[in-house]
N, C-alpha and C positions, 0 to 999 in steps of 0.2 A: 797579060793582065797589067793594067796601068798601076803606077806606083800608088796613087791615091786609093784606088779600088783595093789593092793588096793590103794597104794599111788598114783600111776600114774592116776588111775580113779578119785580119789579125786581131784587131781590137774587139771585134765581135766574138772571136774565139776566146779571148781573155775574159770577156764578160761572162761567157758561158761557163768558163773554168771557175770563175769566182763563185758563181751561183751553185755549181756542183760541189765545190769545196765547202760552202756553208751547209749544204745538205748533209755532207759527210761529217760534220761536226767541227770543222776548222773555224778558227776565229779571225784569221787574217791570211791574205795571200798577196804577195808582191813579187816582182820579177826583176832580175838584174842580169847583166851580161857575164859571160864566163871570165872576162878579164877585168872585172870591177874592183878587185882588191890588190892592186899592184904593190901596196905597202905591206901586205901580209908576210912575204918571205923574210924581209928584214926584221920585222917584229917577232916573228916566230924564232928566227935564229938568235935574237937577243934573249928571248925567253929561255931557249935551250942552253945558251952559253952561261946564263946565270944559275943554271941548275934548278930553275923553278918547277920543272916537270917531275922532280923527285925521282921515284922508281919507275915512272911510266915510260919505259924505254921505247915503247911502240910509237911515242910521239916523235922521237929522234929517227927511228927506223923508217918512218913514213914522211919525213920532213918535206921532200920535194913534192910529193903528191898532195900533201896536206896544204902546202902553201899556195898551190896554183891549180885550180880546177882543170885547166887545159893539160896539165901534166897527168892528172888523174885519168882524164878522158879527153884526148885531143879533139874529138869531133863535137864536143859540147859547144853550143852557142848561147843558150839561155839557161838560167838557173831560176827555177820557181821556188820561192821560199814560203813556207807555211807555218802558221802558229796555231797551237791548240792549247787552250786555257785549262789549267788544273788548279785554279785558285781555291783556297779553303773556304768553307762556309763562313759567311759573315759573322755568325755567332761563335765561331771557334778562333780563339787567339792561337796563332801558329807557334807561339813561344810559351804557351801555358805551362808546359812541362817544367820550365825553369823554376817555377814557384812550388813545384811538387817533387822534391828530390827522391821520393820512393817510386817515381814513375820514370819511364824512359822516353827520351825525345827522338822521334823518328821524323826525318825531313818530310815536308808536306807531299813532295813528289812521289814518295815511296809508301804512302799510306793506302794505296789502291793497286789496281792491276799494273803490271809492267808496261810502261808506256811504249816500249818498243813493239810489243805485240798489238797494242791498240792502234798506233799510228801507222805502222808499216802497211797493214792491210788496207787502210784508207788511202794511203799514198799510191798503192798499186791500182786501186780502183780509179782514182783520179787520173793517173797516168794513162790507164786504158781508155778513159773518157777522152783525154786529150788526143790520143792517136785516132780514135774513131771520128772525132770532129774535125781533124786537120786534113780533110779530104781535098781541099783546094790547093794544098801544098804537097811537096814531095813527102812521102810517108816518113814521119819522124821516128827516130830511135829515142828511147827514154831509159833512164836509170833513176831508182829511188834510193834515198839514204836517210837513215834515222840514227845518228849518233855514233854508230859502230864503224863507219868508214872514215878514212882520212879526209874529212871535209870540214872546213872552218865555217860552221854554220853561223856563228854570231857575226863575224865581219860581213859575210854574204847577206845575211838578213838586214844588217844596218845599211848596206849599200842599196839593197832593194827598197828600203823605206819601211820596214816592219817596226823599227825602233832604233835605239842607239845603244852602244855599249857603255854602261855606266861606270862609275869609278870602281865598282866591285867586279868589273869585267863581264858581268852578265848583261843580257839584253834587257832594255827597259822600254816600255811602250806607254805612250800617253793614254791609250785606251785600255790596256790590259795590266799595267803595272809590271811586275816582275815574274808573276806566276804563270808561265806558259812554256810549252815545249816547242822545239823547232824540228822541222822535217824539210827535205828538199827533193825536187824533181829536176834532174838534169835532162836536157833535151837538145836535139840537133836543130830544132826550130829556132828561127829568129823571131822573138816576141818583143812587143813594146815594153821597154824597161821603166821602172818606177824612179822616184826621186829619193836620193839618200836623205835619211832623217838627220836633223841637226841634234847636237848634244844639248840636252836640257837639264843637266846636272847643276850647272851654275856653281855657286860657292858651297853647296851642300857637302857635308862630310859624314852624314849619318851612318852610311854603310861602313866607311873606314873606321870610324870611332866605335862602332858597335861590334867589331870583330873581337872575340875573346882571346885570340892568340896572336893578334897583330900580324895577320897573314898578308897584309898589303904593304910592301916596301914603299910604295907611292901610289897615288891615284892611278887607276887603270893598269895596275900591275898586281899579280897574285903570285905568291910564293907557295906552291902546293905543299912544301914540306912543313908549313905551319898551319895548313888549313884543316880544320876538323872534318870536313867532308872527305878530303883525301885520306886522312889518318884513319877514319872509321870504315872506309869503303875500299880504297885502292891499296892502302898500305898493308903488307902481308905479315909483318913482323910485330914484335911488341910495341906498344905505344911508348914513344920516348918519354922519359920521366918528366921532362919540363912541361909537357902538355897534359899530363894526366888530370891534375886538379882543375885545369882550365876547361877540360872537356865537360866537366859537370856531369849531367845525366844524359848527354847527347850520345845515343847509341847507334844511330845510322844517319849520317849526314849532319848538316847544320844550316839553319835558315836565318841566322841572325842578321847577316848583311842584306838579304832579300827583304826580311820583315821590316828592317829599319827604313827602307826607301819610301819617302813621302809620296811618290807616284802610285803606290799601292792603294791610295784612297780611291783610285779609279778601277781597281781590280774587282773582278766578279767571281762568284763561286762557279766552279766547273759545272758545265751543263751536260757533259758526257757522263753517262751513268757509270762507266767502267773507271772513270777518274775521280769519282767521289770517294772520300775517305771511308775506310772500314772503321767502324766504331771501336773495335778492339785494338786499333793501332793509333788512336789519337792520344791517349794518355795511359799506355799499358803499364801494369805493375811490373817492377823489376823482379819481384819474387816469382812471377809466373814464367819469366824467361830463364831464371837461374836453374830451373829444373829440366830444361830442354835437352834431350839427347838428339842424335842426328836424325832419327826417324820422325820424332815429333817436330823438330825444326823444319824439315822438308814438307811435312804435312801442313803445318801452320802457315808457312810462307809460299805454298804452291801458287804459282802465277804471280808472285811478287818480286820486284827487283831485289829485295833483301835476300832472296834465296841464293843469288849468285855469289855472295861472299862466303857462304858456307857457315856451318854451325860454329866452328872453332873461332873464326874471326868475329862473328857476332857475339859469342859468349865472352870473348876478350873485352869487347866494348861494354857489355852488360856488367862484367865484373868491375871494370873501372868505375862505372856509374854507381855500383853498389858501394864501392870504397868511398865515393864522394857523397853518399846519401846521408851519412851520420846515423843511419838506422842500424843499431846493434843487432836487432833481431834477424837481419839478413845474414849474419855470420854463420848461422846454422845451415843456410843454403849454400854458402860460399865454401865452407870447409870440404865438402865432398870433392870439390874440384882440385884440391891439393893432390889427388891421385889420378887426375885426368891424364889420358895417354898423350896429349899435346903439351909440350913444355910451355908454349906460349900461354895457354889457358892456365896451367899450373902457376906460372909466374904472375899473371894478372890476379889470380886468387891470393897469392902471398901478399901482394900490394894491397888488395882490398882488406884483407884481414889485419894488416898493419895499421889500417885506419879505423877499423871497427872494434878491435879487441883492446882490452886494457894491456898495459905493458907486461904485466905479470902473465896473463893468459897467452899473450903472443909469444913471450919467451919460453913458456912451457911447451907450446905447440912446436916451436922452432927446435927445441932439444929433442922432442919425440921424433922428428923427421930428419935429424942431422945425418943419420947413417943410411937412410933409405933413398934420399934424393941424390941422384948422380949427374943430373944435367947441369952444365956449367952456368948457363944463363939463370936457371931457377935458383941455383945456390947463391948466385950474386944477388938475386932479389932478396934472399933470406939474410944476406950480409955475411955469407960464409966464405 
């Protein structure tokens, strides 16, 4: 097969792939080579050296594979990067919860079905389509990844041309703004690659200045130890005292830096039905979550990414939000958690009540529990 003819067939294959991806609900498809991010190893090493990965030890454990697709899979030649939009409805302010402290703020991406379940099946279908259509070439091998494997999706997507990594380190698109998921298909096929997108952030600092905890040491750098998304989702222990008030009523993730981006004026509402927000998760009442036991938590968040952090971690976040609410009536729902089996939950309840009760009522409650509380952390929360 001549080189020109081969190139035309490969381009025809890519065109068919784009059409199929659109049918499957994807909003963008671009391709890059497996060696397209030579700068990634040094940047990842710097990130780890600074300790910006916090307690996410798996990032260090998978460093070599994460930094280079060819280490993860030596046979890969092309990386197909895909975007799926999950943008909020135009009528919904993604930060509306901030003006309603008796509600909880759940990140837009978590207000619907777990995106892993939605996207991975579509990627597998698209990968099968690719294999079936690549009959003029040696039968390709394929692997699909959605966030759970050591793949640096954002640099690869930027190299492919889906967007650029903004100053908040997330990918930004001129067509989709910031509200979209990424998935990838690795293949042994050599496919025509796209053109890397230029950085269009300019002098804008909206995302950096909008961060409530100053989690950006500099533009294009994120310190997870200060990030509310990390603290409410990945962090397994008590919320550090310095961040509790700054968390406000954010109970799962934080969208402040994304929502601040001016490029979101081009964002669109999600068209995939499974990624449209559940009404009960847009501005949920804290009071409804304060009564959750493990069974009702699992039932309420079945099929949701929130389920993976478990009831105790979620309740920890809700209790911090209750303490920040200024709503004294919530104290009645907080008090039962002083006897919770989990010390982390009990400690968060102590902090919440220190903010909701009068000094006299708080001191009386403290005296009544002085002899029964034995956990060192919880006693420190009480000031014992």
